[in-house]
KEVOMAR-255070 format. One line per 4 residues: number of its first residue (from 1); their letters; for each residue x, y, z of C-alpha. Coordinates in steps of 0.25 Angstrom, whole numbers, plus 5000, padded with zeros to 4 digits. Layout:
NUM = a = X,Y,Z  ...
END
This chain:
1 = mkpk = 5045,5019,4945  5042,5034,4944  5040,5042,4957  5025,5045,4953
5 = trll = 5022,5030,4950  5028,5026,4964  5020,5037,4971  5007,5033,4963
9 = lgsi = 5009,5017,4966  5013,5020,4980  5001,5028,4984  4992,5019,4978
13 = lgiv = 4998,5006,4985  4999,5014,4998  4984,5018,4996  4980,5004,4993
17 = gcla = 4988,4998,5005  4984,5009,5015  4968,5006,5010  4970,4991,5013
21 = iilg = 4977,4993,5026  4966,5003,5031  4954,4996,5024  4958,4981,5025
25 = pmfk = 4953,4979,5039  4940,4987,5037  4937,4977,5025  4942,4965,5033
29 = ltef = 4954,4961,5025  4961,4957,5038  4951,4946,5041  4955,4938,5028
33 = pspw = 4961,4925,5031  4975,4926,5037  4984,4926,5025  4975,4935,5016
37 = sfii = 4974,4946,5027  4989,4946,5029  4991,4947,5013  4982,4959,5012
41 = gffa = 4988,4966,5024  5002,4964,5019  4999,4969,5005  4991,4981,5010
45 = glsa = 5003,4984,5018  5013,4981,5007  5005,4991,4998  5004,5002,5008
49 = glgt = 5019,5001,5011  5024,5000,4997  5014,5011,4993  5021,5021,5003
53 = alsi = 5034,5017,4999  5032,5020,4984  5025,5032,4987  5035,5037,4996
57 = sgli = 5046,5034,4985  5038,5040,4975  5037,5053,4982  5052,5053,4985
61 = smrk = 5055,5051,4970  5046,5062,4966  5053,5071,4976  5067,5068,4970
END
């Protein structure tokens, strides 16, 4: 994958994940029945973490 594509995809995933983590409790996404609230939280954390890793990887690749 090209560095600019990694940076773009990582930033989008990071923004979506962070918004889900921040706005999730505000919109009561944590009050779903137990398996669904876990799944939403898991994917929000996974998206934020993967987005951060892809963004940093794209920045490092563009630096080289």
